[in-house]
mmCIF entry with sequence, helices, sheets and N, C-alpha, C, O atoms, coordinates in Angstrom:
data_MODEL
# 
_entry.id   MODEL 
# 
_entity.id                         1 
_entity.type                       polymer 
_entity.pdbx_number_of_molecules   1 
# 
_entity_poly.entity_id                      1 
_entity_poly.type                           'polypeptide(L)' 
_entity_poly.nstd_linkage                   no 
_entity_poly.nstd_monomer                   no 
_entity_poly.pdbx_seq_one_letter_code       MSFLRSKLLPAAIVLLFGLALFAVSARIWLPGDMAAPAPLG 
_entity_poly.pdbx_seq_one_letter_code_can   MSFLRSKLLPAAIVLLFGLALFAVSARIWLPGDMAAPAPLG 
_entity_poly.pdbx_strand_id                 A 
# 
loop_
_entity_poly_seq.entity_id 
_entity_poly_seq.num 
_entity_poly_seq.mon_id 
_entity_poly_seq.hetero 
1 1  MET n 
1 2  SER n 
1 3  PHE n 
1 4  LEU n 
1 5  ARG n 
1 6  SER n 
1 7  LYS n 
1 8  LEU n 
1 9  LEU n 
1 10 PRO n 
1 11 ALA n 
1 12 ALA n 
1 13 ILE n 
1 14 VAL n 
1 15 LEU n 
1 16 LEU n 
1 17 PHE n 
1 18 GLY n 
1 19 LEU n 
1 20 ALA n 
1 21 LEU n 
1 22 PHE n 
1 23 ALA n 
1 24 VAL n 
1 25 SER n 
1 26 ALA n 
1 27 ARG n 
1 28 ILE n 
1 29 TRP n 
1 30 LEU n 
1 31 PRO n 
1 32 GLY n 
1 33 ASP n 
1 34 MET n 
1 35 ALA n 
1 36 ALA n 
1 37 PRO n 
1 38 ALA n 
1 39 PRO n 
1 40 LEU n 
1 41 GLY n 
# 
_struct_asym.id          A 
_struct_asym.entity_id   1 
# 
loop_
_struct_conf.conf_type_id 
_struct_conf.id 
_struct_conf.pdbx_PDB_helix_id 
_struct_conf.beg_label_comp_id 
_struct_conf.beg_label_asym_id 
_struct_conf.beg_label_seq_id 
_struct_conf.pdbx_beg_PDB_ins_code 
_struct_conf.end_label_comp_id 
_struct_conf.end_label_asym_id 
_struct_conf.end_label_seq_id 
_struct_conf.pdbx_end_PDB_ins_code 
_struct_conf.beg_auth_comp_id 
_struct_conf.beg_auth_asym_id 
_struct_conf.beg_auth_seq_id 
_struct_conf.end_auth_comp_id 
_struct_conf.end_auth_asym_id 
_struct_conf.end_auth_seq_id 
_struct_conf.pdbx_PDB_helix_class 
_struct_conf.details 
_struct_conf.pdbx_PDB_helix_length 
HELX_P HELX_P1 AA1 SER A 2  ? PHE A 3  ? SER A 2  PHE A 3  1 ? 2  
HELX_P HELX_P2 AA2 LEU A 4  ? LEU A 8  ? LEU A 4  LEU A 8  3 ? 5  
HELX_P HELX_P3 AA3 LEU A 9  ? TRP A 29 ? LEU A 9  TRP A 29 1 ? 21 
HELX_P HELX_P4 AA4 GLY A 32 ? ALA A 35 ? GLY A 32 ALA A 35 1 ? 4  
# 
_struct_conf_type.id          HELX_P 
_struct_conf_type.criteria    ? 
_struct_conf_type.reference   ? 
# 
loop_
_atom_site.group_PDB 
_atom_site.id 
_atom_site.type_symbol 
_atom_site.label_atom_id 
_atom_site.label_alt_id 
_atom_site.label_comp_id 
_atom_site.label_asym_id 
_atom_site.label_entity_id 
_atom_site.label_seq_id 
_atom_site.pdbx_PDB_ins_code 
_atom_site.Cartn_x 
_atom_site.Cartn_y 
_atom_site.Cartn_z 
_atom_site.occupancy 
_atom_site.B_iso_or_equiv 
_atom_site.pdbx_formal_charge 
_atom_site.auth_seq_id 
_atom_site.auth_comp_id 
_atom_site.auth_asym_id 
_atom_site.auth_atom_id 
_atom_site.pdbx_PDB_model_num 
ATOM 1   N N  . MET A 1 1  ? 209.219 96.240 103.975 1.00 0.00 ? 1  MET A N  1 
ATOM 2   C CA . MET A 1 1  ? 208.098 95.317 103.864 1.00 0.00 ? 1  MET A CA 1 
ATOM 3   C C  . MET A 1 1  ? 208.292 94.126 104.791 1.00 0.00 ? 1  MET A C  1 
ATOM 4   O O  . MET A 1 1  ? 207.330 93.637 105.384 1.00 0.00 ? 1  MET A O  1 
ATOM 5   N N  . SER A 1 2  ? 209.526 93.660 104.920 1.00 0.00 ? 2  SER A N  1 
ATOM 6   C CA . SER A 1 2  ? 209.778 92.517 105.804 1.00 0.00 ? 2  SER A CA 1 
ATOM 7   C C  . SER A 1 2  ? 209.541 92.894 107.258 1.00 0.00 ? 2  SER A C  1 
ATOM 8   O O  . SER A 1 2  ? 209.175 92.046 108.071 1.00 0.00 ? 2  SER A O  1 
ATOM 9   N N  . PHE A 1 3  ? 209.754 94.193 107.595 1.00 0.00 ? 3  PHE A N  1 
ATOM 10  C CA . PHE A 1 3  ? 209.463 94.647 108.957 1.00 0.00 ? 3  PHE A CA 1 
ATOM 11  C C  . PHE A 1 3  ? 207.979 94.489 109.261 1.00 0.00 ? 3  PHE A C  1 
ATOM 12  O O  . PHE A 1 3  ? 207.598 94.013 110.331 1.00 0.00 ? 3  PHE A O  1 
ATOM 13  N N  . LEU A 1 4  ? 207.144 94.896 108.300 1.00 0.00 ? 4  LEU A N  1 
ATOM 14  C CA . LEU A 1 4  ? 205.701 94.764 108.493 1.00 0.00 ? 4  LEU A CA 1 
ATOM 15  C C  . LEU A 1 4  ? 205.317 93.309 108.687 1.00 0.00 ? 4  LEU A C  1 
ATOM 16  O O  . LEU A 1 4  ? 204.505 92.978 109.551 1.00 0.00 ? 4  LEU A O  1 
ATOM 17  N N  . ARG A 1 5  ? 205.906 92.448 107.879 1.00 0.00 ? 5  ARG A N  1 
ATOM 18  C CA . ARG A 1 5  ? 205.514 91.044 107.906 1.00 0.00 ? 5  ARG A CA 1 
ATOM 19  C C  . ARG A 1 5  ? 205.994 90.356 109.176 1.00 0.00 ? 5  ARG A C  1 
ATOM 20  O O  . ARG A 1 5  ? 205.310 89.469 109.688 1.00 0.00 ? 5  ARG A O  1 
ATOM 21  N N  . SER A 1 6  ? 207.147 90.743 109.691 1.00 0.00 ? 6  SER A N  1 
ATOM 22  C CA . SER A 1 6  ? 207.712 90.036 110.843 1.00 0.00 ? 6  SER A CA 1 
ATOM 23  C C  . SER A 1 6  ? 207.273 90.628 112.176 1.00 0.00 ? 6  SER A C  1 
ATOM 24  O O  . SER A 1 6  ? 207.230 89.919 113.182 1.00 0.00 ? 6  SER A O  1 
ATOM 25  N N  . LYS A 1 7  ? 206.946 91.915 112.198 1.00 0.00 ? 7  LYS A N  1 
ATOM 26  C CA . LYS A 1 7  ? 206.617 92.561 113.479 1.00 0.00 ? 7  LYS A CA 1 
ATOM 27  C C  . LYS A 1 7  ? 205.150 92.958 113.582 1.00 0.00 ? 7  LYS A C  1 
ATOM 28  O O  . LYS A 1 7  ? 204.486 92.658 114.574 1.00 0.00 ? 7  LYS A O  1 
ATOM 29  N N  . LEU A 1 8  ? 204.649 93.636 112.549 1.00 0.00 ? 8  LEU A N  1 
ATOM 30  C CA . LEU A 1 8  ? 203.322 94.236 112.644 1.00 0.00 ? 8  LEU A CA 1 
ATOM 31  C C  . LEU A 1 8  ? 202.206 93.221 112.464 1.00 0.00 ? 8  LEU A C  1 
ATOM 32  O O  . LEU A 1 8  ? 201.186 93.289 113.150 1.00 0.00 ? 8  LEU A O  1 
ATOM 33  N N  . LEU A 1 9  ? 202.391 92.284 111.550 1.00 0.00 ? 9  LEU A N  1 
ATOM 34  C CA . LEU A 1 9  ? 201.337 91.319 111.279 1.00 0.00 ? 9  LEU A CA 1 
ATOM 35  C C  . LEU A 1 9  ? 201.056 90.417 112.481 1.00 0.00 ? 9  LEU A C  1 
ATOM 36  O O  . LEU A 1 9  ? 199.890 90.269 112.847 1.00 0.00 ? 9  LEU A O  1 
ATOM 37  N N  . PRO A 1 10 ? 202.064 89.805 113.118 1.00 0.00 ? 10 PRO A N  1 
ATOM 38  C CA . PRO A 1 10 ? 201.771 89.007 114.314 1.00 0.00 ? 10 PRO A CA 1 
ATOM 39  C C  . PRO A 1 10 ? 201.148 89.831 115.436 1.00 0.00 ? 10 PRO A C  1 
ATOM 40  O O  . PRO A 1 10 ? 200.265 89.345 116.143 1.00 0.00 ? 10 PRO A O  1 
ATOM 41  N N  . ALA A 1 11 ? 201.595 91.059 115.602 1.00 0.00 ? 11 ALA A N  1 
ATOM 42  C CA . ALA A 1 11 ? 201.025 91.916 116.637 1.00 0.00 ? 11 ALA A CA 1 
ATOM 43  C C  . ALA A 1 11 ? 199.562 92.215 116.348 1.00 0.00 ? 11 ALA A C  1 
ATOM 44  O O  . ALA A 1 11 ? 198.740 92.214 117.264 1.00 0.00 ? 11 ALA A O  1 
ATOM 45  N N  . ALA A 1 12 ? 199.224 92.470 115.087 1.00 0.00 ? 12 ALA A N  1 
ATOM 46  C CA . ALA A 1 12 ? 197.841 92.744 114.711 1.00 0.00 ? 12 ALA A CA 1 
ATOM 47  C C  . ALA A 1 12 ? 196.966 91.513 114.927 1.00 0.00 ? 12 ALA A C  1 
ATOM 48  O O  . ALA A 1 12 ? 195.821 91.629 115.364 1.00 0.00 ? 12 ALA A O  1 
ATOM 49  N N  . ILE A 1 13 ? 197.507 90.331 114.620 1.00 0.00 ? 13 ILE A N  1 
ATOM 50  C CA . ILE A 1 13 ? 196.748 89.092 114.812 1.00 0.00 ? 13 ILE A CA 1 
ATOM 51  C C  . ILE A 1 13 ? 196.486 88.853 116.287 1.00 0.00 ? 13 ILE A C  1 
ATOM 52  O O  . ILE A 1 13 ? 195.372 88.498 116.671 1.00 0.00 ? 13 ILE A O  1 
ATOM 53  N N  . VAL A 1 14 ? 197.501 89.045 117.115 1.00 0.00 ? 14 VAL A N  1 
ATOM 54  C CA . VAL A 1 14 ? 197.338 88.857 118.558 1.00 0.00 ? 14 VAL A CA 1 
ATOM 55  C C  . VAL A 1 14 ? 196.359 89.874 119.116 1.00 0.00 ? 14 VAL A C  1 
ATOM 56  O O  . VAL A 1 14 ? 195.542 89.544 119.976 1.00 0.00 ? 14 VAL A O  1 
ATOM 57  N N  . LEU A 1 15 ? 196.433 91.102 118.636 1.00 0.00 ? 15 LEU A N  1 
ATOM 58  C CA . LEU A 1 15 ? 195.522 92.150 119.099 1.00 0.00 ? 15 LEU A CA 1 
ATOM 59  C C  . LEU A 1 15 ? 194.078 91.826 118.713 1.00 0.00 ? 15 LEU A C  1 
ATOM 60  O O  . LEU A 1 15 ? 193.162 91.983 119.520 1.00 0.00 ? 15 LEU A O  1 
ATOM 61  N N  . LEU A 1 16 ? 193.884 91.377 117.483 1.00 0.00 ? 16 LEU A N  1 
ATOM 62  C CA . LEU A 1 16 ? 192.542 91.000 117.036 1.00 0.00 ? 16 LEU A CA 1 
ATOM 63  C C  . LEU A 1 16 ? 192.006 89.827 117.847 1.00 0.00 ? 16 LEU A C  1 
ATOM 64  O O  . LEU A 1 16 ? 190.833 89.811 118.223 1.00 0.00 ? 16 LEU A O  1 
ATOM 65  N N  . PHE A 1 17 ? 192.869 88.840 118.117 1.00 0.00 ? 17 PHE A N  1 
ATOM 66  C CA . PHE A 1 17 ? 192.448 87.683 118.899 1.00 0.00 ? 17 PHE A CA 1 
ATOM 67  C C  . PHE A 1 17 ? 192.065 88.110 120.314 1.00 0.00 ? 17 PHE A C  1 
ATOM 68  O O  . PHE A 1 17 ? 191.064 87.644 120.857 1.00 0.00 ? 17 PHE A O  1 
ATOM 69  N N  . GLY A 1 18 ? 192.861 88.994 120.906 1.00 0.00 ? 18 GLY A N  1 
ATOM 70  C CA . GLY A 1 18 ? 192.550 89.474 122.248 1.00 0.00 ? 18 GLY A CA 1 
ATOM 71  C C  . GLY A 1 18 ? 191.256 90.266 122.282 1.00 0.00 ? 18 GLY A C  1 
ATOM 72  O O  . GLY A 1 18 ? 190.487 90.165 123.238 1.00 0.00 ? 18 GLY A O  1 
ATOM 73  N N  . LEU A 1 19 ? 191.013 91.051 121.245 1.00 0.00 ? 19 LEU A N  1 
ATOM 74  C CA . LEU A 1 19 ? 189.777 91.827 121.167 1.00 0.00 ? 19 LEU A CA 1 
ATOM 75  C C  . LEU A 1 19 ? 188.564 90.908 121.043 1.00 0.00 ? 19 LEU A C  1 
ATOM 76  O O  . LEU A 1 19 ? 187.539 91.138 121.685 1.00 0.00 ? 19 LEU A O  1 
ATOM 77  N N  . ALA A 1 20 ? 188.681 89.869 120.219 1.00 0.00 ? 20 ALA A N  1 
ATOM 78  C CA . ALA A 1 20 ? 187.589 88.908 120.071 1.00 0.00 ? 20 ALA A CA 1 
ATOM 79  C C  . ALA A 1 20 ? 187.347 88.168 121.382 1.00 0.00 ? 20 ALA A C  1 
ATOM 80  O O  . ALA A 1 20 ? 186.201 87.945 121.772 1.00 0.00 ? 20 ALA A O  1 
ATOM 81  N N  . LEU A 1 21 ? 188.427 87.789 122.060 1.00 0.00 ? 21 LEU A N  1 
ATOM 82  C CA . LEU A 1 21 ? 188.292 87.098 123.344 1.00 0.00 ? 21 LEU A CA 1 
ATOM 83  C C  . LEU A 1 21 ? 187.617 87.994 124.368 1.00 0.00 ? 21 LEU A C  1 
ATOM 84  O O  . LEU A 1 21 ? 186.773 87.537 125.140 1.00 0.00 ? 21 LEU A O  1 
ATOM 85  N N  . PHE A 1 22 ? 187.985 89.269 124.376 1.00 0.00 ? 22 PHE A N  1 
ATOM 86  C CA . PHE A 1 22 ? 187.359 90.215 125.303 1.00 0.00 ? 22 PHE A CA 1 
ATOM 87  C C  . PHE A 1 22 ? 185.878 90.390 124.991 1.00 0.00 ? 22 PHE A C  1 
ATOM 88  O O  . PHE A 1 22 ? 185.053 90.443 125.904 1.00 0.00 ? 22 PHE A O  1 
ATOM 89  N N  . ALA A 1 23 ? 185.535 90.480 123.703 1.00 0.00 ? 23 ALA A N  1 
ATOM 90  C CA . ALA A 1 23 ? 184.138 90.661 123.322 1.00 0.00 ? 23 ALA A CA 1 
ATOM 91  C C  . ALA A 1 23 ? 183.294 89.461 123.729 1.00 0.00 ? 23 ALA A C  1 
ATOM 92  O O  . ALA A 1 23 ? 182.152 89.616 124.162 1.00 0.00 ? 23 ALA A O  1 
ATOM 93  N N  . VAL A 1 24 ? 183.857 88.268 123.589 1.00 0.00 ? 24 VAL A N  1 
ATOM 94  C CA . VAL A 1 24 ? 183.114 87.067 123.970 1.00 0.00 ? 24 VAL A CA 1 
ATOM 95  C C  . VAL A 1 24 ? 182.978 86.977 125.482 1.00 0.00 ? 24 VAL A C  1 
ATOM 96  O O  . VAL A 1 24 ? 181.903 86.653 125.987 1.00 0.00 ? 24 VAL A O  1 
ATOM 97  N N  . SER A 1 25 ? 184.048 87.258 126.209 1.00 0.00 ? 25 SER A N  1 
ATOM 98  C CA . SER A 1 25 ? 183.991 87.133 127.664 1.00 0.00 ? 25 SER A CA 1 
ATOM 99  C C  . SER A 1 25 ? 183.176 88.260 128.295 1.00 0.00 ? 25 SER A C  1 
ATOM 100 O O  . SER A 1 25 ? 182.661 88.107 129.402 1.00 0.00 ? 25 SER A O  1 
ATOM 101 N N  . ALA A 1 26 ? 183.053 89.395 127.593 1.00 0.00 ? 26 ALA A N  1 
ATOM 102 C CA . ALA A 1 26 ? 182.264 90.503 128.139 1.00 0.00 ? 26 ALA A CA 1 
ATOM 103 C C  . ALA A 1 26 ? 180.788 90.147 128.200 1.00 0.00 ? 26 ALA A C  1 
ATOM 104 O O  . ALA A 1 26 ? 180.051 90.688 129.024 1.00 0.00 ? 26 ALA A O  1 
ATOM 105 N N  . ARG A 1 27 ? 180.346 89.230 127.323 1.00 0.00 ? 27 ARG A N  1 
ATOM 106 C CA . ARG A 1 27 ? 178.947 88.818 127.329 1.00 0.00 ? 27 ARG A CA 1 
ATOM 107 C C  . ARG A 1 27 ? 178.570 88.152 128.649 1.00 0.00 ? 27 ARG A C  1 
ATOM 108 O O  . ARG A 1 27 ? 177.403 88.188 129.039 1.00 0.00 ? 27 ARG A O  1 
ATOM 109 N N  . ILE A 1 28 ? 179.530 87.548 129.342 1.00 0.00 ? 28 ILE A N  1 
ATOM 110 C CA . ILE A 1 28 ? 179.239 86.873 130.609 1.00 0.00 ? 28 ILE A CA 1 
ATOM 111 C C  . ILE A 1 28 ? 178.787 87.890 131.654 1.00 0.00 ? 28 ILE A C  1 
ATOM 112 O O  . ILE A 1 28 ? 177.922 87.595 132.478 1.00 0.00 ? 28 ILE A O  1 
ATOM 113 N N  . TRP A 1 29 ? 179.374 89.090 131.618 1.00 0.00 ? 29 TRP A N  1 
ATOM 114 C CA . TRP A 1 29 ? 179.103 90.084 132.658 1.00 0.00 ? 29 TRP A CA 1 
ATOM 115 C C  . TRP A 1 29 ? 177.892 90.943 132.343 1.00 0.00 ? 29 TRP A C  1 
ATOM 116 O O  . TRP A 1 29 ? 177.427 91.693 133.201 1.00 0.00 ? 29 TRP A O  1 
ATOM 117 N N  . LEU A 1 30 ? 177.374 90.846 131.127 1.00 0.00 ? 30 LEU A N  1 
ATOM 118 C CA . LEU A 1 30 ? 176.206 91.631 130.766 1.00 0.00 ? 30 LEU A CA 1 
ATOM 119 C C  . LEU A 1 30 ? 174.952 91.046 131.414 1.00 0.00 ? 30 LEU A C  1 
ATOM 120 O O  . LEU A 1 30 ? 174.901 89.848 131.693 1.00 0.00 ? 30 LEU A O  1 
ATOM 121 N N  . PRO A 1 31 ? 173.948 91.879 131.654 1.00 0.00 ? 31 PRO A N  1 
ATOM 122 C CA . PRO A 1 31 ? 172.649 91.344 132.092 1.00 0.00 ? 31 PRO A CA 1 
ATOM 123 C C  . PRO A 1 31 ? 172.083 90.407 131.027 1.00 0.00 ? 31 PRO A C  1 
ATOM 124 O O  . PRO A 1 31 ? 172.416 90.521 129.847 1.00 0.00 ? 31 PRO A O  1 
ATOM 125 N N  . GLY A 1 32 ? 171.232 89.492 131.450 1.00 0.00 ? 32 GLY A N  1 
ATOM 126 C CA . GLY A 1 32 ? 170.734 88.465 130.542 1.00 0.00 ? 32 GLY A CA 1 
ATOM 127 C C  . GLY A 1 32 ? 170.014 89.016 129.322 1.00 0.00 ? 32 GLY A C  1 
ATOM 128 O O  . GLY A 1 32 ? 170.141 88.466 128.229 1.00 0.00 ? 32 GLY A O  1 
ATOM 129 N N  . ASP A 1 33 ? 169.249 90.112 129.499 1.00 0.00 ? 33 ASP A N  1 
ATOM 130 C CA . ASP A 1 33 ? 168.508 90.642 128.367 1.00 0.00 ? 33 ASP A CA 1 
ATOM 131 C C  . ASP A 1 33 ? 169.424 91.299 127.334 1.00 0.00 ? 33 ASP A C  1 
ATOM 132 O O  . ASP A 1 33 ? 169.090 91.356 126.151 1.00 0.00 ? 33 ASP A O  1 
ATOM 133 N N  . MET A 1 34 ? 170.587 91.799 127.789 1.00 0.00 ? 34 MET A N  1 
ATOM 134 C CA . MET A 1 34 ? 171.507 92.419 126.845 1.00 0.00 ? 34 MET A CA 1 
ATOM 135 C C  . MET A 1 34 ? 172.345 91.385 126.104 1.00 0.00 ? 34 MET A C  1 
ATOM 136 O O  . MET A 1 34 ? 172.791 91.625 124.982 1.00 0.00 ? 34 MET A O  1 
ATOM 137 N N  . ALA A 1 35 ? 172.559 90.216 126.746 1.00 0.00 ? 35 ALA A N  1 
ATOM 138 C CA . ALA A 1 35 ? 173.376 89.193 126.105 1.00 0.00 ? 35 ALA A CA 1 
ATOM 139 C C  . ALA A 1 35 ? 172.594 88.452 125.023 1.00 0.00 ? 35 ALA A C  1 
ATOM 140 O O  . ALA A 1 35 ? 173.186 87.771 124.186 1.00 0.00 ? 35 ALA A O  1 
ATOM 141 N N  . ALA A 1 36 ? 171.263 88.582 125.037 1.00 0.00 ? 36 ALA A N  1 
ATOM 142 C CA . ALA A 1 36 ? 170.449 87.893 124.025 1.00 0.00 ? 36 ALA A CA 1 
ATOM 143 C C  . ALA A 1 36 ? 170.622 88.571 122.667 1.00 0.00 ? 36 ALA A C  1 
ATOM 144 O O  . ALA A 1 36 ? 170.933 89.759 122.588 1.00 0.00 ? 36 ALA A O  1 
ATOM 145 N N  . PRO A 1 37 ? 170.418 87.801 121.605 1.00 0.00 ? 37 PRO A N  1 
ATOM 146 C CA . PRO A 1 37 ? 170.501 88.410 120.274 1.00 0.00 ? 37 PRO A CA 1 
ATOM 147 C C  . PRO A 1 37 ? 169.440 89.479 120.082 1.00 0.00 ? 37 PRO A C  1 
ATOM 148 O O  . PRO A 1 37 ? 168.394 89.450 120.730 1.00 0.00 ? 37 PRO A O  1 
ATOM 149 N N  . ALA A 1 38 ? 169.709 90.412 119.198 1.00 0.00 ? 38 ALA A N  1 
ATOM 150 C CA . ALA A 1 38 ? 168.750 91.496 118.951 1.00 0.00 ? 38 ALA A CA 1 
ATOM 151 C C  . ALA A 1 38 ? 167.503 90.931 118.288 1.00 0.00 ? 38 ALA A C  1 
ATOM 152 O O  . ALA A 1 38 ? 167.602 90.047 117.437 1.00 0.00 ? 38 ALA A O  1 
ATOM 153 N N  . PRO A 1 39 ? 166.350 91.423 118.661 1.00 0.00 ? 39 PRO A N  1 
ATOM 154 C CA . PRO A 1 39 ? 165.109 90.940 118.035 1.00 0.00 ? 39 PRO A CA 1 
ATOM 155 C C  . PRO A 1 39 ? 165.038 91.356 116.570 1.00 0.00 ? 39 PRO A C  1 
ATOM 156 O O  . PRO A 1 39 ? 165.463 92.454 116.209 1.00 0.00 ? 39 PRO A O  1 
ATOM 157 N N  . LEU A 1 40 ? 164.510 90.491 115.746 1.00 0.00 ? 40 LEU A N  1 
ATOM 158 C CA . LEU A 1 40 ? 164.363 90.787 114.323 1.00 0.00 ? 40 LEU A CA 1 
ATOM 159 C C  . LEU A 1 40 ? 163.017 91.445 114.088 1.00 0.00 ? 40 LEU A C  1 
ATOM 160 O O  . LEU A 1 40 ? 161.977 90.903 114.462 1.00 0.00 ? 40 LEU A O  1 
ATOM 161 N N  . GLY A 1 41 ? 163.039 92.610 113.469 1.00 0.00 ? 41 GLY A N  1 
ATOM 162 C CA . GLY A 1 41 ? 161.775 93.315 113.207 1.00 0.00 ? 41 GLY A CA 1 
ATOM 163 C C  . GLY A 1 41 ? 161.287 94.006 114.432 1.00 0.00 ? 41 GLY A C  1 
ATOM 164 O O  . GLY A 1 41 ? 160.239 94.650 114.400 1.00 0.00 ? 41 GLY A O  1 
# 
């Protein structure tokens, strides 16, 4: 259990942070109409 807490948890947090950063920065390269929020209805 201590292995999970000391090795896997920080790695998962860093991976999640990197994924979120990539998702946010990917919006810059999208065309303007795709970067807009989805229309409601």
